[in-house]
Residue, then its C-alpha position, 0 to 999 in steps of 0.5 A: m279913263s283909268t290910268r290904273g287899269t292901263d298901268f296894270l295891263y302893261k305891267w302885267i304883260g311885262a311880268n306874265v307874257p313869257e318869251t316862249v309863248g306862241a301867238d296861238i289863239i289858246s295861249v292868248a285867250e288863256l293869258t287874257q283870262k288870267l289877266f282879268a282874274d289877276a286884275k279882279a283880285i286887286g279890284i280892277s275891272s275889265t272896263d277899267i282896263e279896256e276903257d283906254t286900251g280897247s281889246v286886251y286880247e289884241v294888246i296881248l297878241d300884239a305884244i307876243v307878235h312884236q316880241d317874236a319879231g325881235i327874236t333871231d335864230 
C-alpha cells in the first residue's frame, strides 16, 4: 500500500480541481493526465496512487460531482 500516493492524490485534488470545472469526460481526463504527470515529476507512480484508491479518473469525477452538489444557485 502506498500512503504517499493516496496522500498525494487527495492533496492534489484539493489544490488542482477548480470549483468551476464541469464533470465532463474531457475535463476529468485532462485532470487525470495532469495528476499522473505531476506525481511522476516527484517520483510517485500511477501504481502507488491507484493501489489504495482504485481508478483515479473515478476519484476525480466523484470529487467534481460532490463539489457541484454543494453549490446552490
